[in-house]
GUKEBA-309449 format. One record per atom (N, C-alpha, C, CB): x, y, z. Coordinates in steps of 0.2 Angstrom, whole numbers, plus 5000, padded with zeros to 4 digits. Glycine has a CB too. Example, Ala and Ser with C-alpha at 12.3 -4.5 7.8 and 13.67 -1.06 7.14 Angstrom:
! GUKEBA-309449
506649725039/506249785039/506649845039/505749785045/506449895035/506849955036/506450005039/507049975029/
***
This chain:
! GUKEBA-309449
504650704978/504450654981/503850654976/504450664989/503750584972/503150574967/502650584970/503050504965/502250634967/501250634970/501350644977/500750564968/501650694979/501650674986/501150704990/502250694989/500650764988/500250784990/499750754990/500250814988/499550724985/498950694985/499050604983/498450734978/499450584990/499850514988/499550464995/500950524988/499150464998/498950415001/498050405003/499350415008/498250335001/497550305002/497150335007/497550235004/496450365004/495950395009/495250345009/495750485007/495250285007/494850245006/494450215014/495250185001/493950215014/493750215021/493450145023/493150285023/493350125029/492950065033/492350055031/492850075041/492149985030/491349985030/491149915035/491049975021/490749905035/490549845040/490149775037/490049865045/490349735039/490249665037/489949625043/490949645034/489749565042/489649515047/489949455044/488849525049/490349385047/490349345046/490749305052/490549355041/490549225052/490849185058/491449165057/490449125060/491749155062/492449115061/492449035058/492749125068/491949025061/491848935058/492248925051/490848915057/491848975047/492148945041/492848975038/491848955036/493248995045/493749045043/494448965040/494149115052/494848985036/495248935031/495548885037/496048975026/495648825037/496248775042/496848805042/496448705039/497248805050/497748845051/498348805050/497648875057/497948725048/498348655048/499048665045/497848585043/499848645048/500348645046/500548725044/500248595040/500348765047/500548835047/501148875052/500048855048/501148815056/501448855062/501048885066/501848895060/500248895064/499648945068/499448895072/498948985062/499348905078/498748875082/498148915082/498948865090/497648875083/496848885080/496648905088/496348795076/496348935088/496148975095/495248995094/496649045095/494848965098/494248985097/493849045102/493948915097/494149085103/494149135108/493649185105/494949155110/493949195099/493349245096/492949235090/493749315094/492349265089/492049245082/491849305081/491649195081/491849315074/491649385070/491249405069/491849395065/490949465071/490349505070/490549565067/490049505076/489949585063/490049645059/489849705066/489349645052/490449765065/490449805069/490449865067/490749785072/490349915070/490350005067/491050015070/489650065070/491450045067/492050055070/492150115075/492450065065/492450125080/492350135087/492950205085/492550065092/493350225078/493850255078/493650315072/494550205077/493150315072/492850375067/492950365060/493150445068/492950315058/493150285051/492550255048/493750235051/492150315041/491650295038/491850205032/491350375032/491150205031/491350145026/491450135019/490950115027/491850095017/492150075011/491450045008/492850005011/491350084999/490850054997/490849994995/490750074992/490249944995/489949884996/490349864989/488949874997/490849804990/490749764983/491349794978/489949784979/491649854981/492249884978/492949844979/492149954980/492849824984/493649804989/493849724986/493549805000/493349694985/493449624981/493649564987/494149634975/493249584994/493449555000/493749575004/493649515000/494149665004/494349685011/494149745015/494949685012/493549705017/493249735022/493349725029/492749715021/493349775032/493449745039/492749745044/494049805043/493149685048/492849665051/492849645058/492749625049/492449635063/492749645070/492449595074/492549705073/493249565079/493149495082/492949495089/493749455081/492249485092/492149495097/492249435103/491549495095/492349455109/492749405113/492049345115/493149445120/492249285117/491749225119/491649265127/492149125119/491049235128/490649245135/491149245140/490049195136/491149285145/491649285149/492549305150/491549235149/492449345142/493149365140/493149425138/493349335136/493649465141/493649545141/493449565133/494449575143/493349605132/493149615124/493749665121/492349655122/493949655115/494349705113/494249755111/494449695110/494549805109/494149865106/494349855098/494449945109/493849895096/493849905088/494249905084/493549945085/494749955087/495449935083/495949875084/495849985085/495849825089/496049775089/495749715086/496249765094/495049715086/494749675083/494549675075/494149675087/494649735073/494549715065/494849685061/494549755062/494549655057/494749595054/494649595045/494249525058/495149595042/495149595035/495249535030/495549625032/494549505027/494649435023/495349435019/494049415017/495749385019/496149345015/495949345008/496249285017/495549285007/495249265001/494749344996/494749185003/494649314991/494349384988/494449384980/494649464992/494249434975/494349444969/495049484969/493749494966/495049524970/495649574972/495949554981/495349674972/496849544981/497149544986/497049594992/497749534985/496949564998/497049635001/497649685003/496849635008/497549745006/498249795005/498049855000/499049745001/497749824996/497649874990/497149934990/497349824984/496449884992/495949954994/495849945001/495149954990/496049915006/496049915012/496249975015/496349875013/495849995018/496050065024/496750065025/495650075032/497050125024/497850105026/497850105034/498550175023/498250065034/498250035042/498850105045/498749925043/499050095052/499550145055/500350125054/499350145064/500250045052/500950025052/501149985046/501149985059/501649995044/501749955037/502449915036/501650025030/502649855033/503149825033/503149805026/503149765038/503649845022/503849815015/504549765015/503949885012/504449735012/505049675011/505049645004/504949605018/505749645002/505749604996/506249544997/505849634990/505949494995/506449434992/506749414986/506049384993/507349364987/507649344982/507649264981/508249374982/507449224976/507249164977/508149144977/506549134970/508049094981/508749034982/508849014974/508648964987/509449014973/509648974966/509248904963/510448954966/509248864968/508948794967/508248794969/509348754972/507848864969/507148864971/506748834967/506848934972/506948864961/506348854953/505648854955/506448764949/505248824951/504548844951/504248814955/504248844947/504448744956/504048694961/504148734969/504348584961/504848754971/505048804976/504648854977/505648824976/504648884971/504248964973/503448924974/504349054965/503148894971/502548864973/502548864979/502248814971/502848814982/502748774989/502748844995/503648714992/503148894993/503448944997/502649004996/504348974993/502448994990/501649044990/501249014992/501349074984/501248934994/500748924996/500648915004/500548874993/501248925007/501448915014/501348985016/502248885016/501349055012/501349115014/500549125014/501849165010/500249075008/499349115008/499049095015/498749065001/499349025016/498848985023/498949025028/499148885026/499749055029/499849075035/499449145035/500649085037/499549195030/499349245029/498449245032/499549255019/498049185028/497449215030/497449175038/496849195023/497749125041/497649115047/497749175051/497949055049/498249215051/498549285055/498049325055/499249325053/497749345048/497349385047/496549375050/497249385040/496549295052/496049285054/495849295061/496049235053/496549315066/496749325072/497149265075/496249355076/497249205072/497649165076/498449195077/497549095071/498449155083/499049175087/499749135082/498949155095/500249145082/500749125076/501349075083/501249205071/501248995081/501348955086/502048955087/501148905087/502448975080/503148955078/503449015081/503248945071/503049085082/503349145084/503449135093/502949225081/503749195095/503849215102/503049245105/504549285102/502549255102/501849275105/501949325108/501649235109/502249375104/502149435104/501549465104/502449465099/501249445099/500649475098/499949435099/500649495091/500149385103/499549345106/499049375109/499749295111/499149425113/498549455118/498149515113/498949505126/498349495107/498049575102/497749535098/498649625097/497149575093/496549555088/497149555083/495749615087/496749545075/497149565071/497249625069/496949545067/497049675072/497249755071/497149745064/498049775075/496649735059/496549745052/497149725049/496349835050/497449685051/498249645047/498049615040/498749555052/498449635034/498549615029/499049605026/498449645026/499049555019/499649535019/499549545010/499749455023/499949565009/499849574999/500549554995/499549684997/500549504992/501149474989/501249494981/501149404990/501749494979/502049524971/502649494969/502349614972/502749504961/502949474958/503649524955/502449444955/504249524955/504449564952/504749534945/504849594956/505149564940/505249544936/505749484935/505249584934/506249484941/506649424941/506449354943/507149434945/505949354946/505449314948/505249274941/504749354953/505249284936/504949244931/505549224928/504449274926/506149224928/506849194926/507149144930/507249244925/506849154936/507049134943/506649054941/506749184950/505949064940/505648994941/505448974931/504649014948/505948984929/505648974920/505048984917/505748894917/504649044920/504249074919/504349134913/504149084924/504849144909/504949214907/504349214903/505749224903/504149184897/503649184894/502949214895/503749154894/502949204904/502349234906/502349294909/502049184909/502949324909/503149384912/502649434908/504049394910/502249484912/501949544909/502449594905/501549584916/502049614901/502349674896/502349724900/501949684891/501949734906/501949794910/502449784915/501349814913/502949734915/503449734920/503949744917/503449684924/503849774912/504649804910/505049864914/504649824903/505649834916/505849904918/505549974919/506249914913/505650024925/505550074924/506050114921/505550104929/505950174918/506550224914/506550254920/506450264907/507450264919/507850324923/507550384921/508650334920/507550414927/507050474929/507850524932/506350454937/507850584928/508350634932/508350654940/508250704928/507950624943/508050654950/508050574953/507350724953/508250514951/508350464954/509250474956/508150394950/509150434964/509750414967/509650344969/509950464972/509450314966/509450234967/509950204969/509250204962/509950164975/510150104979/510050034975/509750104987/510150004973/510149954968/510049894973/510649944963/510349894980/510149854985/509649844989/510549854989/509249904988/508449924992/508049934987/508449994998/508149904983/507749924974/507649844974/508349984964/507049834970/506849764965/506849724969/507249744958/506849654967/506749594971/506249544967/506549614979/506349474969/506049424966/505449434968/506449354968/505249434975/504549434977/504549494983/504349364979/504049514982/503849574986/503249554991/503549634981/503249554997/502649575002/502549655007/502649515009/501849655005/501749715010/501249705015/501449775008/501549715020/501049705027/500849775029/501349645033/500149765032/499849815036/499549785043/499249845032/499549855046/499249815052/498949885057/499949765055/498549885060/498449945066/498849945072/497949935069/499249895073/499649885079/500449855076/499249825083/500949905079/501649875078/501849815079/502049915080/501649795084/501849725088/501449655083/501549735097/500849655079/500449635076/500849645068/499749665078/501049695066/501349705059/502149655061/501549795057/502449685066/503149645066/503149575067/503549655071/502649555070/502549485071/502349445065/502049475076/502049475060/501849465053/502449445048/501549525050/502949525048/503549505046/503849455048/503849545048/504249425053/504549375056/504149315053/504549385062/503549325054/503149235052/503349235043/501949225055/503249275040/503449285033/504349275032/503249365031/504649275035/505349285034/505449205035/505749335039/504949175041/505449115044/505149055039/505249095053/504549065037/504149035030/504549045024/503249075027/505049085023/505449085017/506149065018/505349145015/506349015024/507048995024/507048935021/507348995031/507548955017/507848885013/507448895006/507548795018/507248955004/506848954998/506949014996/506048944999/506949075001/507149144997/507449185003/506349194992/507949225001/508149275006/508049345007/508649265007/508049375012/507649455011/508149495008/507449495018/508049545003/508449575000/508549635002/508349574995/507849655006/507749735007/507149735013/507449764998/507049785017/506449795022/506449855023/506449765027/505949885023/505749955026/505049975029/505749995022/505149985035/504650005040/504350075039/504949995045/503750075039/503250155038/502750155044/502750155029/502350205044/501750205048/501450265045/501950225057/501050285048/500150315047/499950335053/499450265044/499550395051/499150405057/498750355060/498750455056/498650345068/498350305071/497550325070/498650305077/497150285069/496350285068/496250315076/495950195065/495850345076/495650385082/496050445084/495550335088/496550465081/497050525084/496650585083/497750535081/496150605078/496050645078/495150665079/496350655073/495250735081/494550725083/493850715079/494450785086/493950715073/493650695066/493950665061/493450725063/493550615056/494050575051/494250635048/493850505046/494850625045/495350665042/495850655037/495650695046/496150685031/496450645028/497150655032/496450665020/497650615032/498250625035/498650665032/498650575035/499350665035/499850715033/500450685033/499750785039/500850705028/501450675028/502150725033/501550665018/502450695033/503350725035/503250805036/503850715027/502950815029/503250895028/502650935030/503450915021/502250895033/501450925036/500950945031/501650995039/500950935026/500450925021/500050885021/500650915016/499250895021/498850855022/498950815014/498150875025/498950745015/499350685010/498650635007/500050625015/498350645000/497850595000/497350614997/497650565006/497450684996/496750734992/496750704985/496850844991/495950694983/495950684976/496150594973/496650734973/496350554981/496450474977/495850464974/496650404983/495850404969/495350384966/494950334972/495750344959/494150324970/493750284976/493550244973/493250324980/493450204976/492950124975/492350154971/492650074982/492250194975/491550224971/491350264963/491350294976/492050274961/492150294955/492050254951/492550314955/491550264945/491450224940/492150194936/491150264935/492650224935/493150184933/493550174937/493550204929/493450164943/494050144946/494250084946/494050144952/493950034944/494249964944/494649954935/493449894944/494549984932/494650004926/495450034926/494150044923/495650094931/496350104932/496550084937/496550174932/496450054940/496850014947/496949914944/496150024957/496349874942/496449834942/496449794935/496249814946/496749744934/496749714927/496249674926/497349684926/495949684920/495149664919/495249594919/494749694912/494549554917/494549494918/494949454912/493849484920/494849484906/495049484900/495649514897/494649504896/496149534901/496649564902/497149514901/496649604908/497949534898/498549484897/498949524902/498849484889/499349474905/499249394903/498549364908/500049354906/498149304905/497649304909/497649294917/497449254906/498249254919/498449244925/498349304931/499149234924/498449374925/498349434931/497649464931/498849504928/497149434930/496649454930/496349464937/496249434925/496149524939/495949544946/496649564950/495649474949/497049594946/497649584949/497949654948/498049514945/498449694952/498649744949/499249764949/498349784952/499549834948/500549834947/500549894953/501049874937/501049854956/501449914963/502149944962/501449874970/501949994960/502550044961/502950064969/502350114957/503350034970/503650064976/504450104978/503550004981/504250164979/504750204979/505150244987/504350244975/505550224989/505850264995/505950324993/506450244997/505650394996/505550444994/505950485000/504950454993/506650515001/506750535006/506750625004/507350505009/506450635010/506450725012/506750765014/506250745015/506950815011/507450855013/507050895018/507850895007/507150875025/506650905029/506950975030/506550875035/507550965032/507951055034/507951105029/508851045034/507851085022/507851125018/506951155016/508151085012/506551105017/505951115017/505651155024/505651035016/506051145029/505851195034/506051255035/506051165039/506551275029/506751335030/506351385025/507451325029/505951365022/505451395018/504951435025/505051335012/504551475021/503951515023/503451475022/503751585020/503051475027/502451455025/501951465017/502151495030/502151515015/501751545009/502351505003/501751635010/502851505005/503151474999/503151394997/503851495000/502951375004/502751275006/502251265001/502251245015/501751325003/501051304998/501151314992/500351344999/501551374988/501651384983/501951334980/501951444982/502451294981/502851224979/502251174978/503451204985/501751164984/501251114982/500551134979/501151084988/500451194979/499751224976/499251224980/499551194970/499251194987/498751174991/498851224998/498751094991/498451245003/498551275009/498651215013/497951305011/499251225019/499451195023/498951165029/500051225025/498251225030/497951215035/497451145033/497651295038/497251155028/496651115027/496851085020/495851155028/497251075016/497351025010/497051065004/496950935011/496651135007/496151155000/496651184995/495551215002/496551174987/496951224983/497051284984/496751234978/497551314981/497651394982/496951414980/498451434977/496651404973/495951424971/495551444976/495751364967/495551414982/494951414987/494551344986/494251484985/493951374992/493551304994/493851255000/493351254987/493651214999/493951165004/494451085001/493151135009/494451065005/495150985004/494850974998/495250895009/494350964996/493950914988/493850964983/493150864990/493951024983/493551064979/494151054973/493451144982/493851064967/494151054960/494751114961/493551064952/495151084957/495651134958/495751164951/496451114960/495751244951/495551284945/496351304943/494951364946/496551264941/497051294933/497151354929/496951244927/496451364929/496551424923/496451474927/495851424916/496351484934/496351534940/496951584939/496451494947/496751654938/497451684939/497351734943/497751714933/497851794946/497851854949/497551904945/498451884950/497651954949/497352024944/498052044939/497252114951/498452024942/499152054937/499151994932/500052064942/498851944931/498751904926/499151814928/499151954920/499451834931/499851764936/499551714937/500151774943/499751654937/499351594939/499351584945/499451534936/498651574950/498651574956/498851504958/497951594958/499051464953/499351394956/499951394951/498651304956/500551414954/501051414949/501151374944/501551414951/501551384938/501651314935/502051274935/501551324929/502551274939/502851214942/502451184950/503751244943/501951204951/501751174956/501551094957/501251214956/501651054963/501551004962/500850964961/501950974966/500351004964/499550994962/499650994953/498951084964/499851044951/499551054943/500050994940/499751144940/500850994940/501050954937/500850884937/501650954940/500450854944/500250794944/499450794943/500450764950/499050834942/498350844941/498250794933/498050934939/497850734934/497450684929/497550724923/496650664930/497150784922/497050844916/497750854913/496650924918/498350864917/499050874914/499350824913/499550904918/498950764913/499450684910/498950634907/499850634918/498550684903/498150644899/497650594902/498650604895/497650614908/496850564912/497450504917/496250504903/497950514917/498350454920/498150444929/499250464919/497950404930/497750404936/497950344941/497150394935/498050344947/498250274950/497950294958/499350264948/498150234962/497850214967/498450254972/497650124968/498550294977/499250294978/498950274987/499650384976/499550244991/499250194997/500150195000/498750074994/500250245003/500950265005/501050255014/501050355002/501550255015/501750255021/502350295024/501850195022/502250355027/503050375030/503550325033/502950415036/504150355032/504650315035/505150385041/505150285026/505650335046/505950385049/506550335051/505550425055/507050345048/507750285049/508150325053/508250255040/508050385056/508650415061/508850475057/509350365062/509350485058/509850525054/510450495050/510150585059/510550545044/511250535042/511850555045/511350555037/512450535042/513050535044/513150645044/513650485038/512750655039/512850745041/512350765044/512750795036/511950725049/511450765053/510750765049/511750845055/510750755042/510150765041/509650715041/510150795036/509050735045/508550655044/508450625039/507850655044/508550555042/508350505035/507650485036/508850435034/507050535033/506550515034/506150545028/506450535039/505550495025/505050525019/504650495020/505250525012/504450455013/503950425009/504050365008/503850435005/503750305011/503650245007/503250245003/503450185011/503250264995/502750294989/502550224988/503150354981/501950214986/501650124984/500950154980/501350064994/501050134974/500350174971/500250094966/500550254965/499550114964/499250054961/498850064955/498850024965/499150014950/498750034944/498749984940/499050094941/498349974933/498249934929/498849934925/497649934926/498949974923/499549994919/500050054920/499350014913/500750024925/501150064926/501350114921/501750034927/501350104915/501650134908/501250214909/501450084900/500550194910/500050234906/499950284913/499450184903/500050274919/499950294927/500550314927/499750244935/501050274933/501650314935/502150344931/501850274938/502250294925/502850324921/502650404919/502950274914/501950384916/501550454913/501950514918/500650454914/501650504925/501450564928/502350554931/500650554933/502850524932/503550554933/503850594929/503850514933/503750564922/504050604917/503750674918/503750584910/503050684919/502950744918/503350794925/502250764917/503350744932/503750784937/504350804935/503850734942/504750764930/505350744927/505650814925/505250684922/505050844920/505250904917/505150984921/504950904910/504950954928/504851044931/504251024938/504451124923/504551004943/504050984947/504351034953/503950904948/504051084957/504551134963/504651094968/504251204965/504051024968/504450994973/505150934974/503950974975/505250944968/505850904968/506450914970/506050884964/506550994972/507051004974/507250994980/507151034973/506750974986/506650944992/506350874994/506350984995/506450844987/506650764991/507050714985/505850714993/507150664986/507750624983/507450544982/508450634988/507350524977/507150444976/507750414976/506850424968/507650374982/508150324984/508150254983/508150334989/507650224982/507450174980/506850144975/507450154984/506750104973/506150094967/506050014965/506350154959/505449994965/505249924962/504849924960/505249874966/504449884954/504049864951/503749794952/504149874947/502949784953/502949714955/502249704951/503049694964/502249644950/501449624947/501349574954/501449564937/500749604956/500149594961/499649544958/499749654963/499549494958/499149434955/498549444958/499449354958/497949424956/497149424959/497349394966/496449374955/496649414969/496649374976/496649304975/496149394981/496649254979/496649204981/495949164982/497149204986/495549104978/495049084981/495049054988/494849054978/494549024990/494648984995/495048924996/494248974997/494948894990/495448844987/496048844983/495048814984/496348914985/497048924981/497448954985/497048964976/498048964983/498649004985/498649064979/499348954984/498949124983/499149194979/499649144973/499649264985/499449164968/499949134962/499949094959/500549134962/499349044961/499548974958/498948974950/499248894965/498749024948/498649014941/499049024938/498349044938/499749064940/500249074935/500748994937/500649164936/500848974943/501348944944/501148874943/501548964951/500448854943/500048794941/499748814934/499548774947/499748854930/499248844924/499648824920/498948894921/
***
């Protein structure tokens, strides 16, 4: 698994205040407008703390309160994430408990005009559903729920630019990822012209959003692949804590934070970056990483910790301290052997071992049942964000290829790289600067 120990977003929620009166119109989207909720700032009841103000570019959680005489939604259901902003939602947004990842290929006759119309439909639909408006064209499975931190994030694969006649605008950073020695990639479940990431804290809200996106694409794009994931539900632990992956390891330690002075530089394309239409955007690497859980569970607890370089109990490095303590890569035992083994995952992935390569990891676990051989088909839907995938993901993955103890227990089975443009302004749709520039 790529970067598994430190692979899940742990950015936290903050409070903000906004009224529903100024929300985007739902006209023509198949979403009916309702007036029963107005948006008020709230302190979350799930024990999740605040995201640094100004860092998320509009990705702040807000709560919708019931109108007088109506029962109030819980904070979990009422939390709302704005669609419009400098950056798209779903990047610095706190990781939700449910995720749907889906890729589409454009129809042969869609062209640039069809793609623009689709992105316009998707953007209008996303803004309405994220505001908590029920989907009129759907079955109503989520009508009695709040937005539940629903987010949509839209990206373009390399083939999108050929299909729309915009090859000259394809970013250099979107060149194909190199082959890695541990890859066993299924092309049918990899890549795609368009990629949509959906997140929500309620499975029915996430599923309804997926159905709405697919329905809006009919006639313009067809589904290439879809993957469903999950994360720990907010409030499931006695106090806020980093989640665990299916190997039982604390997963998300040392993820960069919007508080970091160089966070924007590592994660987002600068305003003067190239190409100009990617300003405020980011590049997403998506990998389906199956965990060989039967083999992993056959190790002793001490053996597992040596593979990772961290304690299972609290995520602290084997060199001591707490989860957030710096990893002392120079520490040795009395006999001179390193406390953190030479091929331990935490050593191999450390920024100081990779020329400072940094990425924001925001992954979901998945469970797709059992394979024909009886082994679990489960693992990590690894998603990482960076301003330059060659300097970040590729640098670290090449290091993992050369000797990571965890590689014996994972299989990379699907992969994709997508250019995710900056967020849409109130009067824009995602990708408008590319498609109409």
